[in-house]
N, C-alpha and C positions, 0 to 999 in steps of 0.2 A: 691613334695619333694623339689624343688628349692625354693619355697616360705617358706618352713619350715626352710631351711638353712639360708635364709635371715632374718627371724624372730629371729632365734637363735643368729646370729651375732649382730643384733640390741640389743637383750637382753643382750649379753655379754658386748657390748659397754656401755650400760646404767649401768650395774653392776660396770664397771670400773669407770665410772663417779661418781657413788654413793660412792664408796670407796675413791676416791680422795676428795670428799666433806667432807666425814667423817673425813679424816685425816686433812683437812683444818680447820674444826670446832674444832678438838682436839688441833691444834696448836693455834687457836685463844683463846680457853679457857685457855691454858697454859700461853699465853701472858697476858691475863686478870689477872690471878693469880699472875704473876710476877709484874704487875702494882700495884696490891693491896698490895703486900709485900713492894714494893718501897714506896708507899704512907705511910704505917705504919712506915717504917724506917725513912723517912723524918720527919714525925710528931714527932717521938721520938728524932731525932737529934735536933729539935727545943727546946725540953725540957731538953737537956743535958747541963750541966754546962760547961762554957768555961774552957779551959786548962785541960779538962778531957783527959786522955790517951785513945787512941782507936787504932784499927787496920784499916789501910787504904789499900784498894786493889791496887796492882801494876799491876798484871796480873792474869790470871785465877789460883786461888789457892795460890797466892803469895801475902803476906801482909807486910806492914812496920808499926812499931809502930809510932804513931803521936799524937800530941796534938791538940785539937779542939781550934782554935783561933777565929772563927766566926761561930755562929750557927744561924744567922739571914739571911744570903745570900748564895745562891748556884750558881755555875757556870754551865750553861746549854748550851750544844752544840745545835745550832739551824740550823745546816747544812752549807754546803759550807765552811768548816773549820772556822766557826764563832761561838764564845761562848759569851754569855751575862750573866750578873749577874741578878738573880731573887730572890725574897723573897720566903720563904717556902710556904706561901699561894698561890703565883703565880705558883710555881712548882706543888703543889698539884692540883690546878685547871687545869693545863696543862695535868697532868697524868689522871685526872678524865675525861677530854675531850677525851683523847685517849681511855679510857675504854668505853665511850659512843659510839665512832666510832666502836670499836670492837664488842660491843653488837649489833649494827646495822648490821654489817657484818655477825654476827652469825645468826641473824634473816633472812637475805637475803639468806644465805647458806642453812638454814633449809627449806626455801620456795622452793628453787631449788631441794633440797633433796626430799621433798614431791612430787614435780612434776615428778621427775625421777622415784620415786617409783610407782607412778600412771601409768606412761608410761610402766614400766616393768610389772606391773600387767595386763595392757591391752594387751600387747604382749603375756603374759602367757595365758590369757583367749582365745585370738584368736587362739593360737596353740592348746589349749585343745578342743575348739569347732570345729576346723578343722580336728581333728582326728576321 
């Protein structure tokens, strides 16, 4: 019976890890979708005529009317309170690289997920056979 309790605790821990990985993959997929939206928006910005009136975000859900003065260069925060000017193709390439890294993280997480599922099934079989 002590072994049964131990196996049950192991199974519960694995189930919690599986749930965490599932949530992590969902978050990565959401981030990937946001990057796709950003890429599309940046590409459209490059096609927008200068002096076009647009809404510019100030805070979450708060915008100001503005005119587009330059549609060829974007200011990108590169960390450590540093921003640099980059062209639209450079920014798109940067975002696509982030998407690639996210895709790699998703594959890694799915591999861990599969391994944990296998461990959970093995524990389940051990308990079933032990009864």
